[in-house]
C-alpha positions as CSV (number, residue, x, y, z in Angstrom):
1,M,23.3,8.2,139.3
2,L,26.9,7.7,138.0
3,P,29.7,6.9,140.4
4,R,32.0,9.8,141.1
5,T,34.9,8.2,139.3
6,S,33.0,7.7,136.1
7,F,31.8,11.3,136.2
8,L,35.3,12.6,136.7
9,A,36.6,10.4,133.8
10,C,33.7,11.6,131.5
11,F,34.6,15.2,132.4
12,A,38.4,14.7,131.8
13,C,37.5,13.2,128.3
14,V,35.3,16.1,127.4
15,A,37.9,18.7,128.6
16,L,40.7,17.0,126.7
17,A,38.6,16.9,123.6
18,A,37.9,20.6,123.9
19,C,41.5,21.5,124.4
20,E,43.1,19.2,121.8
21,T,44.9,21.1,119.0
22,P,43.7,20.4,115.5
23,A,45.6,18.0,113.3
24,P,47.8,19.7,110.6
25,P,46.2,19.8,107.2
26,A,46.8,17.1,104.8
27,P,49.6,17.8,102.2
28,A,48.3,19.2,99.0
29,A,48.7,17.1,95.9
30,P,51.7,18.2,94.0
31,S,50.7,20.5,91.2
32,A,52.5,21.2,87.9
33,P,55.2,23.8,88.1
34,T,54.1,27.2,86.9
35,A,56.1,29.3,84.5
36,S,57.3,31.6,87.1
37,A,58.9,28.9,89.3
38,P,61.9,28.3,86.9
39,E,62.3,32.0,86.4
40,A,62.4,32.5,90.3
41,A,64.9,29.7,90.6
42,A,67.0,31.2,87.7
43,S,67.0,34.7,89.3
44,S,68.1,33.4,92.7
45,A,71.0,31.5,91.2
46,P,74.3,33.2,91.1
47,P,75.4,34.5,87.7
48,A,77.6,32.3,85.7
49,A,81.2,33.6,85.1
50,E,81.4,35.2,81.8
51,G,84.0,33.6,79.6
52,P,84.9,33.9,76.1
53,T,82.1,33.3,73.5
54,R,82.3,30.4,71.2
55,E,83.1,32.8,68.3
56,Q,86.0,34.3,70.3
57,Q,87.4,30.8,71.0
58,R,87.4,29.9,67.3
59,P,91.1,30.0,66.2
60,L,92.1,32.6,63.6
61,D,95.7,32.1,62.4
62,L,97.6,34.7,60.5
63,A,100.5,33.8,58.3
64,S,102.9,36.3,56.8
65,F,104.9,35.6,53.5
66,C,106.2,39.1,53.5
67,P,110.0,39.2,53.3
68,H,110.4,41.5,56.5
69,D,108.7,42.1,59.8
70,L,105.2,43.7,59.7
71,R,103.3,45.7,62.2
72,L,99.7,44.8,62.5
73,Y,96.6,46.3,64.2
74,Y,93.4,44.4,65.1
75,G,90.5,46.8,65.3
76,D,88.1,48.9,63.2
77,N,90.5,51.7,62.5
78,P,94.2,52.1,63.4
79,S,93.7,55.8,64.2
80,D,91.1,55.1,66.9
81,G,93.7,53.5,69.2
82,T,91.1,51.1,70.7
83,G,92.5,47.8,69.1
84,V,95.6,45.7,69.5
85,H,99.0,46.2,68.0
86,A,101.2,43.2,67.1
87,T,104.3,42.4,65.0
88,I,104.8,39.4,62.8
89,S,108.1,38.1,61.3
90,Q,108.6,36.7,57.8
91,G,107.2,33.2,57.6
92,A,105.8,33.3,61.1
93,E,102.2,32.4,62.1
94,L,100.2,33.8,65.1
95,Q,96.8,33.6,66.6
96,V,94.5,36.8,66.2
97,P,92.1,37.7,68.9
98,R,88.4,38.1,67.8
99,N,85.5,40.4,68.9
100,P,82.7,38.7,70.9
101,D,80.8,38.2,67.7
102,G,83.8,36.4,66.1
103,S,84.6,39.1,63.7
104,V,87.7,41.3,63.6
105,V,89.5,43.7,61.1
106,V,93.2,43.0,60.5
107,W,95.4,45.7,59.3
108,V,98.9,46.1,58.1
109,V,100.2,49.4,59.4
110,D,103.3,51.5,58.9
111,E,105.7,52.7,61.7
112,K,103.5,55.6,62.5
113,G,100.3,53.3,62.8
114,N,98.7,54.4,59.4
115,G,96.7,51.6,57.7
116,L,98.2,50.3,54.6
117,A,96.0,47.3,53.9
118,S,93.1,45.5,55.8
119,V,90.7,42.6,55.7
120,H,87.4,42.1,57.4
121,V,87.2,38.6,59.0
122,S,83.9,37.1,59.8
123,K,83.1,34.5,62.4
124,R,83.3,31.6,60.1
125,M,86.7,32.5,58.6
126,K,89.8,30.6,60.0
127,H,92.8,31.9,58.1
128,V,94.4,35.2,57.2
129,R,97.4,35.4,54.8
130,I,99.6,38.4,54.0
131,N,101.3,37.9,50.5
132,T,104.9,38.4,49.5
133,D,104.5,42.0,48.5
134,C,103.2,42.8,51.9
135,A,100.3,44.8,50.5
136,R,97.6,42.2,50.1
137,I,95.8,40.5,52.9
138,D,93.3,37.6,52.2
139,A,91.0,35.8,54.6
140,N,89.0,32.6,54.3
């Protein structure tokens, strides 16, 4: 027969083995990211601040060779009132604001806001010129 201390030691080992918590599972091998992982990361990121588009930032200069001050309107139609009014002096140059796509329509208007002449400016154009008779506008 086993001595009493050996029996108790054996019993304690069995009891400890039965109560032991299982080891944590081994870490899984890293897997290739799935297509939804970048989308999830992008959707949780805060939205970037909206700034001017590259086309809006492209400079568009307007020069007037008209012998007097001119009233201008930047927008589709001077009668709609949604555009921007400006005035330019003889020989002056100014920067013209663009739409988000880089285009703009530049009008010469009379004192009542009626359109006298206009030019459609695309995003690739950089210059608008008003000639000396104040009735012709060119863009390039």
